[in-house]
N, C-alpha and C positions, 0 to 999 in steps of 0.2 A: 749173157749180157756182154756187149762189146766194151773194149777198153777205151777210155776217153781221157783227155787232159783236163784237169780241174781248172776252173777259172781262178784268177789271181786272188780275188777277195776270199774265196773259199780256202785256198792254200794258206792265206794269212790267218784265217780263223782256226784252221787245224794246227798251225804252228803255235798260235796263242794258247791252245789247249795244253800244249806241252810246257809252256813257260808260265802262263798266267792262270793258275788254278783258282786263285781268290785274290782279294785286294792285297793281302800281305805279300803274295808272290810278286805282284807288280811293283809294290813299294820296295821290296828287296832289290829288284833289278835296277830301279831308278837311283836308289841310294848308293848301290855299288858302282854305278856309272859315275856318280859324283865323287866317290872316293878315288876311283881310278883317274879322274880328271885333276887330281891334286888339290882338292878342296881342303880348307882348314876350318870352315864353318858350314854346316848343313842344317837347314831348317825344313821341317816337315809339317804340313797342315793336312788334317783329315776331317772328313764329315761323313756321318752315317756309317761309321766303321770303315770307311775307305771306299764304299760302293758309290757314294755320291761325289766324293772329291778326294783326290790324292794330289798334293802339290809338294814338290821337292825343289828347294832353292839352294844353290851352292855358289861358292866363290872360286871355283876352279878355273881351268884354262880357257873355257868357253869354246865356241865353234863359230866359224865364218858361215855366211849364207850357203855357199856351195857344200860345205861339210854337213850342214844341217839337212840339206836335201838328200845327201848320200846316206846319212845316219838313219833316215826313215825308209831306206831300201833294205830288202832282205839280204842277209849274208854280207853286210858291209860292217867293217869294224876298224878301229884304230888300235886295238889291243893285241894284235898278233902281227908283229913286225915282219915275220917270214912264214914259211909254210910248216914250221915245226909245231904242230898242234899239241905235242906232249911237253912243250916248254913254256906253257902259259904261266906267267909270273904275276899277272893282275888277278882281280877277282873273277875273271872269266871273259871270254871273247864275245859271247852273247850277241851274235849277229842277228838273232831273231827278236830281241827284246823290244826295242822301240816300235818297229813296224807291227809286231804282234799285238802289243798293247793298243796301238793306234787303230788296229782293225776291229777292236771290240769296245771302243769308247771314243769320246771326243777328246783329242789331245791338242794342247797348245804348247808348242816348243819355242822358247825364247832363249837367245844366247847372245853373248857379246865377248869378243876377244879384246884384251886390253889394248888401248890405242886405236880401236875401231868403233864403228857404230853397231848398235844392237839390231837384231833381226828377229821376226816372229813368223812362225809357220803353224797353221791350224789344220789338223786332219780329223775328219769326222767319220769314224767307223770305216777307215781305209781310204777315204776320198779327201784330197787336198781341197779345202774350201777357201783359204785365204793365206796370204803372206804379205808382210809389210814391215817397215822399220819399227823398232821397239825401244822404249827407254827403260834401261835397267843397268845396275852396276855390272862390272866384269864378272862373268860366270854364266851359269845356266839355270833357267827355271822351267820345270816341266809340270804342266797342270793336266791331270786326267780326270774327266767328269763322266758321270753316268756309266760306270764300268758295267759291261754286259747289258746295257740299256736296251739294245736291239737284239739281244740274244736271250730271250726269256727262258729257253731250255737250260742255259747255264746259270742264269740269275736265280732261278727258283731253288737251285741246289746250294746256294750260299746259306750260311747260318745267320743268326740274328746279328744286327749291327753291333751289339755289345760283344758277341763272340768274335766277329771279324776284327773289331778294334783290338781285342785282347791279343789276337794272333799278330796283328800289325805291330803292336807295342813290343811283343816278344822278339820280333825280327829286329826292331830298332835297338833293343837292349843288347842283342848279340853282336850286331854290327858296331855299336858304341863300345862294347867291351874289347872288340878286336882292334880298335883304333883309339886308344886313350889320348893320342895327340890331337884329335879332331874334336871340335865342339859340336854337339848335337842338341837340337831342340825338337820337341814334338807337341803339336797343338791339336786337340780333338774337339770339334764342335765349339770352337772359340775358347777352349779352356786349356791351359798349359798342363801337359801330362808328363813331360820329361824334359830336363835341361841339365846338361853337363858341360863343363868348360874344358877346353883343350889344354894339353900340357900336363895332364895328370899322370901319375904312375899307374901301372897295370893293376896292382892290388887296390889302390884308391878307387879306380874306376869300377872294378868288379864289386867292391863293397858298397859303393854308392848306388849301384843298379840292382843289387840283390838284397842285402841286409846290412845296415850300418854297423851292426855288431860283429860282422864277419872280420873286419879289420883287426880287432883285438882277439878274435877267437879262431885264428887260422895260422897255418905255417906256410912259409914261402917254399916253392919248388924250384930247384936249380940242379939239373941233372943232365949229363951228356954221355952218349954211348954210340960208338961206331958212326960218327958223323951226324947223329940225331941229337937235337937239343930240346929238352923239356923244361918249361918254366910255368909259372902261374901260382895260384893260391889254392890251398885245400883246408876246409874247415876241420877243426878238431873233432874226434869221434863224438864228443858230447854236444857238438853244435850240429844237429841233424834236423832233417825235415821228414814229413810224413809221406811225401811222394818224390819221385826221382826227376822232378821238373827243374831242379836247380843245379844241374850238371852241364857244364859247357866245355866243348872241345873246339879248338881252333888249330887248323893245319895250315902252316905258312900264311897266317893272318886271315884265313877264310873260315867263317863259322860253319861247322859241319855237324851232322847228327850221325853217329856211328855206333853200331851195336858192340863194337870192340871196346868202347869206353865203358859200357855197362859191366861187361865181364871183368875188365881190368879193375874197376872200382870195387867190385865184390871181392876180388882177390886181395886188394890192398887193405881193405877195411875188415877183412875176415876176422872173426872173434872179437871185434871191437864194437860192432853194431848189431842190434836186433835185426831180424830178417825183414821187419816191416818199417825200418828206419833207413834213411838215405842221406849220404853226405852232401855237403855243398862244396862244389869244386869248380874251378875254371882253369883248364889246362891249355897251354900254348905250345904246340909242337912245331919245330922247324925241321923239315925233311928235305933232302936234296930233290930237285925236280924230277930226276929220273927214278926216284924211289916211290913215287906216288902218282896215281892217275886221278885227275880231278874231273875228267870228262865222262864219268859213268852215269851221270844223272843230268837231265836237261837244265834243272835249276841249280846245279852245282852244289847241292846240299849233302852229297855223299862222295866219299873218296874210296879208292882201292889202293892198299899198300902192297908193295912188292914182297915185303917180308912182314906179314901181320904178327907173327909170333915175336919178332924182335920188338915191334912197337908195343905190343901188350906187355911183354916182360919189362920193357923200359918204364912204362907207366906204373906198373906194380912196384918195381924197385925204387923208382923216384919218390912215389908216395910213401912207401914203407920207411925209407930212410928219413924223410922229412918228419913223419909222424913219430918215429923212434927218437929223433932228436928233441921232439917236443917234451919228452919225459913225462912228468907228472901233471903237465898243464891240463886244466879242465875249465870248461865254461863257467861253471857255478863255483866261483871262489868265495869262501865265507868272508864276511867283513871282519874288521878287527874286533868289533863289539861281540860278534858271534864267537870268534875264537876265544875271547876272554871268558865266555861261559863254559868252555871246555878245559880250563886249566886244571891242574891237579888239585885234589882236595886239600884245602889249607889246614895247617896244624892248628888245633884249637883245644881249649879245655874240654873235658868230658861233658857231654850234653846234660843239662839239668832235667828236672821232671817236666812232663807235659804241662803246658799251660793253655791248652786249647782242646777242642773237642777231638775225640779219637777219629781215626780214618774209618770211613765206611766203604768197604770193598763191595762192589756190585755183585749181586748174586748171579750165579751162572744162568745163561739164557737158554731156554729149551723150546720156546714157541717159534713163531714166524721170525724171519730175519729182522733184526732191529734196524731202525732207520738212521741211527747216529753214525757219525764218522769216527773211526778210531783215532784216538788222540783227544777226544772231547769228553773223556770220562772226568767228571769234576770231583776229585777227591779233596776233602778238607785236610790240609797238611798241618802238623803241629808246629809251634813256634819254638825255636831253640835260642839260647843266648848266643850261640855261634851259628853260622849258616849251616843248613842241613846239607848232607852229602849230595853232590850233583850226579844225576843220571844213575841212581841206584834204585833197586827194587824196594818198595816200602814194606814195612812189617805187615804180615798177614794177620789181621785181627780175626776175620772170619775163618772157620775151619777150611783147610785145603781140600778141594773136592777129590773124591776117590777116582783113580784112573779107570777103574773097571766100569764106571758109568759112561765113559766117553770113548768113542772109537779113536779119536785123535789125541786122547790123553789129556793131561793137564800140564800147563807151562811150568818148566823148571828154570828157564833162563833164556838168554839171548846170546848168540855168537856173532861176532863181527858186525854188530848192529844191523844185521840183515836177516839172520835165520833164527827162528824160534825153536828152542829145544823143548820137547814135551815128552812126558813119560806115559806110555799107554800100557794096558794090561799085558800086551803081548810083545812089547818092544819099545824102541826109541824112535820118536817121530821128529823129523826136521822139516820146518815149514819156511818157505821163502815168503817173507811178510809182504813184499811189494806185489809179487805175482798173485798171491792168494787174495789180497784185498782188491786188486784190480778186477779179478773175476767176480768178487762179491758185489762191487759197485756196478759192474755191467749187468749182473742179474737183477739188482734192485731197479736199475733203469728200465730193463726189459719189462719187469713186473709193473712198474709205474706207467709205462707207455700202454700196456694192455688194459690198464685201469683208467685211462683217459688223459694221461700226461704227467710229466715230471714236475714236481713242485720246484718253484724258483726261490732263491734266496737273494734279496736285494742287497746290493753293495752300498755301504754307507757313503762312500765316495766313488762315483762312477769312474771307470778306468778307460783311458784312451789307448787304443792299439793302432799303431801306424802300419799300413800295408801298402802295396801298390794298388793302383786304381782298379785293374781287373779283379783282384782278390776282393776288394771292397764291393765291387759290383756283384760278385757271386754271393757274398754273404748277405748283401742287402736284398737280393732277389729271393733268398731262402729264409729271411728273417722270421717270417710268420711260422714256418715249419720248425725253425730252431727254437722258437719260443715254446713249442710243445715239448721240447727236451729240457726246458727250464733255463735256456740261455736267452737273455733279453738283450738284443742288440739294436742299435740304430746308427744311421750314417752320420759321420761327424766330419764333414768336408770331403774333398775329392779323394784323399788318400788316408783316411782314418775311420775307425769304427769306435763307437762309444758303448761300453759294456755296463749295463745297469743291473743285471742280475745273472747269477750262475745257478746251475742245478744244485738244489739243497743237498743232495747226496754227496756232492763233491767237496763242499766247502769252498773257500776262496781259491786256494791253490795258485798256480801260475796262470793267471788269466791270459797274459800275452801269448804264452806258448800254446795254450788251448785254442785260442782264436786263430792263430797262425796255422796250426795243424789242420783245423777244420776248413780253412780257406784252401789249403793244399788238397785236402780230401775231396772237396767239392769240385775242384778242377778236373778230377778223374771221373766224375759222374756223368752219365748220360743225362742231358737236360730233361728228357722225358720221364726220368725216374724221380719219384718223390723220395724224401729223406726216410720216410717210413719203410720204403722198399729197400733202403740201404741201412736199415736200423743197426745191424751189427757193426758196420764200419763206423758210423757216427758215434754210437754209444761206446764202442771200444776206444775210440779216440778220446772221448770225454772221460771214460773210466780210468784210462792210463794216467791222465793228469790229476785225477781226484783221489788217487790211492796213496796209501802209506808208502813212503819212499824207503829204499834201502839206505842204511846209514842213520836211521832215526831210532833212538832208544825208546822202547815201549815199557810201560809198567806191567806188572804181573796181571792186573785186572784187564788191561787192554789185550794182552796176549791171549788170555783165556777167553775173552769175549770174541776175539777173531776166530779161535778154534771152534767155539760153539756155533758160530754162524756158518762156518765152513761145513759143519756136519749136517746142516739142514738146507744147504743151498745146492741146487742142481749144478752139475758140471764143475764143481769147485776143485776137482782134481787137476785141472789144467788152467793156465792163464789164458788171456785173450789171444796170445800169440802161439799157443800150442805147447808151451813148455810146462813141465809138471810143477804144481804148487807145493807138493810135499812128498817126502819119501820116508819109508819106514825100514828100520834095521831091527829085524826080529831078534829075540833073545838068543836063539840058536846061532844066528850070524855073529852076534857079539861074542859068544863063547868061542866060536871058531877063531876069531881075531886074536884071542888071548890063549889059544891052544888048550882050552878046556874041553873041547869036543872034537 
């Protein structure tokens, strides 16, 4: 086959394939152009997830008619003042962006320089169809319609409008985080989806676009090393999410996705987070231009550092120092009322005789796993003339079971409000109460699903959980399947879900955290997979939120009930995250510790 020169329209479409992968890619290019034009307000309108319409309006410097014509030619830019391509200080030179987008859509470009008349130029899939004066405020408006409308081979590979909209919204959030001095608004199908005011601080902007609670549950990053400056916010280890979609890196004001960040975060949060939990962070790195290459990807979403080890070490050190300075801070701080319940036992006269029914300690359970949640054992407590001791094991009226009857022994106490100490016939057993109960709840849910569905427990007062719109879309689309797991959800406005019922096996628990984690979990699913095909992930997420927490005092009856259910439950030797739920110290090992053997 002989070599031939490609026609101009085909060259533009090939170039478009490098820059315009989907509506979100086109949107990113247009908004970055507006930022580089010095805009202080940027308004975005989308329809059909961006495939039907993308409109970006800014109040930047604008373009004259000759500049508009030149901007629609390939390899023309105002962002590279000389030939030093490695000294790009804007969001990118993108000589391909406008003509590439215009080659696969109908583009209307309108612009006005302050003190001059506005002008409009319309390009339909690469061909200029009209130009005329236009009435608009100073700045630029770009309207892109029917993206890939005449390229069906590209359009059929786009995802659903809802998924394309979610990708576009993520792009806008990242750009808005990068520039808290600029006001941004996003409207989708006539409904306002995002609006932030200019002049905010970086932490305020990040919290407003991720989670409002982040502002109170994060630490500020301020670190400098060898000419590199690291700033931003990092969530406390206890403020975490189920997927790594809430980690943002900005290099010289440019949003980038870099594998270096993932490794650095793992190092910084090592030993502070479970392997399946991920921190919420937004890091802003300032690097000298000669230390970073921003031209390794056509869409400028990746960068290459001259000294990646230095950058990684700086991120780890900066995060570690900030987290160390946070000290004992934790997301879940008890209220004053709750603290009052844990005061030291008051001095009081000796208790008088019982004046109520004796306590009935539940008999050990040997059959199938019970369906109750630990902590729901309803013992009748005696009345004293003085308050009864707080968080103490009650007197055992029923005879204590013999350890020889049970592989995991019988409960003798609790250590650090986290570990159950049990005496078995052949040694001492330590049980992690949270890890063990988490596994038991998961196995109950698996069993219930195999028998037709998980029973739901209605909430007396439905709970409203605020999320971003794509997260609500994901939950709404799967609401029917989630109901089979016992979670009763319905849409409550654009950015909220109403929880009417939760799986009965979980109890009420932290409904907000459960729904938030499920929304994150669904984001990582293939749309073609049903929740039943991802049973372990969904059930494990629910089980984690419905299990007995470390730090909770259990009664003797509750501890023994948990041990008995572990003995009859498959896989109870490890939790849902692969950690052991119990360990045994044999008599011989104990004797060695004391030099008896």
